[in-house]
C-alpha positions as CSV (number, residue, x, y, z in Angstrom):
1,X,0.0,0.0,0.0
2,X,2.0,2.9,1.3
3,X,5.4,1.9,-0.1
4,X,4.2,2.5,-3.7
5,X,2.6,5.9,-3.1
6,X,4.6,8.9,-4.5
7,X,3.9,11.7,-2.0
8,X,3.2,15.1,-3.5
9,X,1.6,13.9,-6.7
10,X,-1.9,15.0,-5.6
11,X,-2.7,15.8,-9.2
12,X,-2.9,12.2,-10.1
13,X,-6.5,11.2,-10.7
14,X,-6.1,8.3,-8.3
15,X,-3.2,8.8,-5.9
16,X,-3.7,5.4,-4.5
17,X,-3.6,3.6,-7.8
18,X,0.0,2.5,-7.2
19,X,-0.9,1.7,-3.6
20,X,-1.9,-1.9,-4.1
21,X,-0.1,-5.0,-5.1
22,X,-2.4,-6.3,-7.8
23,X,-1.8,-10.0,-8.2
24,X,-3.5,-12.1,-10.7
25,X,-5.9,-14.5,-9.0
26,X,-9.3,-14.7,-7.5
27,X,-11.1,-12.5,-5.1
28,X,-11.3,-13.3,-1.4
29,X,-14.7,-14.6,-0.5
30,X,-14.9,-15.8,3.1
31,X,-17.1,-18.6,4.5
32,X,-20.6,-17.4,4.7
33,X,-22.2,-16.0,7.8
34,X,-24.8,-13.9,6.1
35,X,-27.1,-13.7,9.2
36,X,-24.6,-11.3,10.8
37,X,-25.8,-8.5,8.5
38,X,-29.5,-8.6,9.6
39,X,-28.9,-6.2,12.5
40,X,-26.5,-3.9,10.7
41,X,-27.4,-0.6,9.1
42,X,-25.0,1.5,7.0
43,X,-25.5,5.2,6.4
44,X,-23.4,7.5,4.2
45,X,-22.4,10.7,5.8
46,X,-21.7,14.0,4.1
47,X,-18.0,15.0,4.4
48,X,-18.1,17.9,1.9
49,X,-14.8,16.8,0.4
50,X,-13.5,14.6,-2.4
51,X,-10.2,14.0,-0.6
52,X,-9.3,10.5,0.2
53,X,-9.8,10.0,4.0
54,X,-7.0,7.7,5.0
55,X,-7.8,7.4,8.7
56,X,-10.8,8.0,11.1
57,X,-11.2,7.8,14.8
58,X,-14.1,8.1,17.2
59,X,-13.5,8.1,20.9
60,X,-17.2,8.4,21.7
61,X,-20.3,8.0,19.5
62,X,-20.3,11.8,19.1
63,X,-16.7,12.9,18.8
64,X,-14.7,11.9,15.7
65,X,-11.9,13.0,13.4
66,X,-10.7,12.0,9.9
67,X,-7.5,12.9,8.0
68,X,-6.3,12.4,4.4
69,X,-4.9,13.8,1.2
70,X,-4.0,17.5,0.9
71,X,-3.5,17.8,4.6
72,X,-7.3,17.6,5.2
73,X,-8.6,17.2,8.8
74,X,-12.3,16.9,9.5
75,X,-14.0,17.0,12.9
76,X,-17.5,16.1,14.1
77,X,-19.1,16.5,17.5
78,X,-22.5,15.0,16.6
79,X,-21.6,11.5,15.4
80,X,-21.0,12.6,11.9
81,X,-24.3,14.3,11.1
82,X,-22.1,17.4,10.4
83,X,-18.4,17.3,9.5
84,X,-16.4,20.5,9.5
85,X,-12.9,21.0,8.1
86,X,-10.3,22.5,10.4
87,X,-7.0,24.1,9.5
88,X,-4.2,21.6,9.6
89,X,-1.3,23.9,8.6
90,X,0.0,21.4,6.0
91,X,-0.8,20.2,2.5
92,X,1.0,16.9,3.1
93,X,-0.9,13.7,2.8
94,X,-2.0,12.7,6.4
95,X,-2.1,9.0,6.9
96,X,-3.2,8.3,10.4
97,X,-5.0,10.0,13.3
98,X,-5.1,9.1,17.0
99,X,-6.6,10.8,20.0
100,X,-5.3,9.7,23.4
101,X,-8.1,11.5,25.2
102,X,-10.8,14.0,24.3
103,X,-8.3,16.9,23.9
104,X,-4.9,15.5,22.8
105,X,-4.5,14.0,19.3
106,X,-1.8,13.4,16.7
107,X,-1.8,13.0,12.9
108,X,1.0,11.5,10.9
109,X,1.9,12.1,7.3
110,X,4.3,12.4,4.4
111,X,7.9,13.7,4.8
112,X,8.1,13.2,8.6
113,X,4.9,15.2,9.2
114,X,3.5,15.0,12.7
115,X,0.6,17.3,13.7
116,X,-0.6,17.8,17.3
117,X,-3.7,19.2,18.9
118,X,-4.4,19.9,22.6
119,X,-8.0,21.3,22.1
120,X,-9.9,18.4,20.6
121,X,-8.8,19.1,17.0
122,X,-9.8,22.7,16.7
123,X,-6.2,23.8,16.1
124,X,-3.1,21.9,15.1
125,X,0.6,22.5,15.4
126,X,3.7,20.6,14.2
127,X,5.8,18.5,16.4
128,X,9.5,18.4,15.3
129,X,10.9,15.0,14.3
130,X,14.4,14.2,13.1
131,X,13.2,12.2,10.1
132,X,11.9,12.8,6.6
133,X,10.6,9.3,6.3
134,X,6.9,9.0,5.5
135,X,5.0,8.2,8.7
136,X,2.1,5.8,8.4
137,X,0.8,5.0,11.9
138,X,0.4,6.5,15.4
139,X,-0.7,4.9,18.7
140,X,-0.9,6.2,22.2
141,X,-1.6,4.3,25.4
142,X,-1.9,7.5,27.4
143,X,-1.7,11.2,26.7
144,X,2.1,10.9,27.5
145,X,3.1,7.6,26.0
146,X,3.0,7.1,22.2
147,X,4.7,5.6,19.2
148,X,4.9,6.5,15.5
149,X,5.9,4.1,12.7
150,X,6.9,4.7,9.1
151,X,9.2,4.1,6.2
152,X,12.6,2.6,6.4
153,X,11.8,0.7,9.6
154,X,11.1,4.0,11.5
155,X,9.8,3.7,15.1
156,X,9.7,6.8,17.2
157,X,8.6,7.0,20.9
158,X,7.6,9.7,23.2
159,X,7.2,9.6,27.0
160,X,6.1,13.3,27.4
161,X,3.2,13.7,25.1
162,X,5.3,14.5,22.0
163,X,7.5,17.2,23.4
164,X,10.5,14.9,22.7
165,X,10.7,11.9,20.4
166,X,13.4,9.2,20.4
167,X,14.1,6.6,17.8
168,X,13.7,3.0,18.8
169,X,15.7,0.3,17.0
170,X,13.4,-1.8,14.8
171,X,16.1,-4.0,13.2
172,X,14.5,-3.7,9.8
173,X,14.4,-1.3,6.8
174,X,10.9,-2.4,5.8
175,X,8.1,0.1,5.8
176,X,6.1,-0.1,8.9
177,X,2.4,0.7,8.5
178,X,0.6,0.1,11.8
179,X,1.0,-0.4,15.5
180,X,-1.2,-1.7,18.3
181,X,-0.5,-1.6,22.0
182,X,-2.4,-3.5,24.7
183,X,-0.7,-1.5,27.5
184,X,2.4,0.7,28.1
185,X,4.7,-2.2,27.5
186,X,3.2,-4.8,25.2
187,X,2.8,-3.9,21.5
188,X,2.9,-5.2,17.9
189,X,3.9,-3.5,14.7
190,X,3.3,-4.8,11.1
191,X,4.6,-3.7,7.7
192,X,6.0,-4.7,4.3
193,X,7.6,-8.1,3.5
194,X,5.6,-9.8,6.2
195,X,7.2,-7.8,8.9
196,X,5.8,-8.4,12.4
197,X,7.6,-6.9,15.4
198,X,6.7,-7.3,19.1
199,X,7.8,-5.7,22.3
200,X,7.2,-6.5,26.0
201,X,9.2,-3.5,27.3
202,X,7.6,-0.5,25.7
203,X,9.8,-0.7,22.6
204,X,13.2,-0.7,24.3
205,X,13.6,-3.9,22.3
206,X,11.6,-5.1,19.3
207,X,11.6,-8.8,18.4
208,X,10.8,-10.0,14.9
209,X,8.0,-12.6,14.7
210,X,7.4,-15.2,12.0
211,X,4.5,-14.5,9.7
212,X,5.4,-17.3,7.3
213,X,4.6,-15.1,4.4
214,X,6.2,-12.1,2.7
215,X,3.0,-10.3,2.0
216,X,2.6,-6.7,3.0
217,X,0.7,-6.3,6.2
218,X,-1.3,-3.0,6.6
219,X,-2.9,-3.3,10.0
220,X,-2.9,-5.3,13.3
221,X,-5.3,-5.5,16.2
222,X,-5.2,-7.6,19.4
223,X,-8.2,-8.5,21.4
224,X,-6.2,-9.6,24.4
225,X,-2.6,-10.6,25.3
226,X,-2.7,-13.7,23.2
227,X,-5.2,-13.2,20.4
228,X,-4.4,-10.9,17.5
229,X,-5.2,-10.4,13.8
230,X,-3.2,-8.9,10.9
231,X,-4.4,-8.1,7.4
232,X,-2.7,-7.1,4.2
233,X,-2.4,-7.2,0.5
234,X,-4.0,-9.8,-1.7
235,X,-6.5,-10.8,0.9
236,X,-3.9,-11.7,3.5
237,X,-5.3,-12.5,6.9
238,X,-3.3,-13.9,9.8
239,X,-4.2,-14.8,13.4
240,X,-2.1,-15.5,16.5
241,X,-3.4,-17.2,19.6
242,X,-0.1,-17.2,21.5
243,X,0.7,-13.5,21.7
244,X,2.4,-13.4,18.3
245,X,5.0,-16.2,18.6
246,X,3.3,-17.9,15.7
247,X,1.0,-16.4,13.1
248,X,-1.4,-18.7,11.2
249,X,-2.6,-18.0,7.7
250,X,-6.4,-17.6,7.9
251,X,-7.0,-16.3,4.4
252,X,-10.3,-17.7,3.5
253,X,-11.3,-19.7,0.4
254,X,-12.9,-18.1,-2.6
255,X,-16.6,-18.3,-3.3
256,X,-18.7,-18.2,-6.4
257,X,-18.2,-14.5,-7.1
258,X,-14.4,-14.6,-7.2
259,X,-12.7,-12.3,-9.7
260,X,-9.4,-11.2,-8.2
261,X,-7.8,-10.9,-4.8
262,X,-8.4,-7.6,-2.9
263,X,-6.3,-5.8,-0.4
264,X,-7.5,-5.8,3.2
265,X,-6.6,-2.5,4.8
266,X,-8.0,-2.2,8.3
267,X,-9.1,-4.7,11.0
268,X,-10.9,-3.9,14.3
269,X,-12.5,-6.0,17.0
270,X,-15.1,-4.7,19.4
271,X,-15.1,-7.8,21.6
272,X,-13.5,-11.2,21.6
273,X,-16.1,-12.4,19.1
274,X,-17.0,-9.4,17.0
275,X,-14.6,-8.3,14.3
276,X,-14.6,-6.1,11.2
277,X,-12.4,-5.7,8.2
278,X,-12.5,-3.1,5.4
279,X,-10.5,-2.9,2.2
280,X,-10.3,-2.3,-1.5
281,X,-13.4,-1.5,-3.6
282,X,-15.4,-0.7,-0.4
283,X,-15.4,-4.3,0.8
284,X,-16.6,-5.1,4.3
285,X,-16.2,-8.4,6.2
286,X,-17.6,-9.2,9.7
287,X,-17.3,-12.0,12.2
288,X,-19.4,-12.7,15.3
289,X,-17.6,-15.9,16.3
290,X,-14.0,-14.8,16.9
291,X,-13.1,-15.3,13.3
292,X,-14.2,-18.9,12.9
293,X,-16.4,-17.7,10.1
294,X,-16.6,-14.4,8.3
295,X,-19.6,-12.9,6.5
296,X,-19.2,-13.0,2.7
297,X,-17.6,-9.8,1.7
298,X,-19.9,-7.1,0.3
299,X,-19.1,-3.7,-1.2
300,X,-20.7,-1.0,0.9
301,X,-19.3,1.9,-1.3
302,X,-17.8,1.9,-4.8
303,X,-14.4,3.1,-3.7
304,X,-11.7,1.7,-1.4
305,X,-11.9,2.1,2.4
306,X,-8.8,2.9,4.4
307,X,-10.1,3.9,7.8
308,X,-12.1,2.0,10.4
309,X,-13.0,3.0,14.0
310,X,-15.5,1.9,16.6
311,X,-16.4,4.0,19.6
312,X,-18.2,1.1,21.3
313,X,-19.7,-2.2,20.3
314,X,-22.6,-0.8,18.3
315,X,-21.2,2.3,16.5
316,X,-18.5,2.3,13.9
317,X,-17.3,4.5,11.0
318,X,-15.3,3.7,7.9
319,X,-13.6,6.3,5.6
320,X,-12.0,6.2,2.2
321,X,-11.7,7.6,-1.3
322,X,-13.8,10.5,-2.6
323,X,-14.4,11.7,0.9
324,X,-16.4,8.6,1.8
325,X,-17.5,8.3,5.4
326,X,-19.9,5.5,6.4
327,X,-21.6,5.0,9.7
328,X,-22.0,1.4,10.8
329,X,-24.7,0.9,13.4
330,X,-25.8,-2.4,15.1
331,X,-29.2,-2.9,16.6
332,X,-29.2,-5.2,19.6
């Protein structure tokens, strides 16, 4: 995904056309669990932009933020009924957004861009980093402790809310796309060439894990200290049940509608059982049994989805190309 994007070429009709590894083959079609869709409603929200929204986060069912191409930052305080654009102070592609609490948030981007807000996203300032690498992911376990990952194996860590950032040794030059931490010490990072790194000491040391495949992994999410999921290009889906020591290929077999494999771009779980994946061509997959079965993928929007966030077990949002924002709501 990210490794093939040429930052700064916003004039291209589809800046993400080079994003994906398009392999000849058949499209992913998971084992059917169609009944999972009966209590799901999907509503398109008006973003007032055609920018690609690379990342979205909701901390509560009301308060959310989205970032993307051209330095765009959007904010809502009513669950997405109204989205407003706020000044970011940059035209760089913004790739990821993360709020550690209701006030303090960060957005990563091209050329070492890191933006910070202390007022809930109303105003943003730059935090200085000693890197020009593209930054792809950000994760905070508290308003003080956070990590940023990016190109060339970049891992940066702050212990003071971003006032100072130090580089952590990743041991790789592969692009790193996403990080997920269960607490201040235990975290996992994924990236290109099947890279999976884990830490049990807050990143003082990062240990490579065996994914048994050289696919590019775009996202990772753990439901507890032992169970985690990673997704990536060409329908890649891996699961660990031992804290990441071993990752098992869970890419599901094709169904009747197979055409070609798609990239899976974001994975989130709202409980041990309930999980969601979005990806290329607006595809959405869902499990209600901890990944034993997944609903047959369906396209909920014509364009690719890059962002996915849940504020609780019943409210979620996805974002993507052409300013797409979709509200996913479950009835119980």
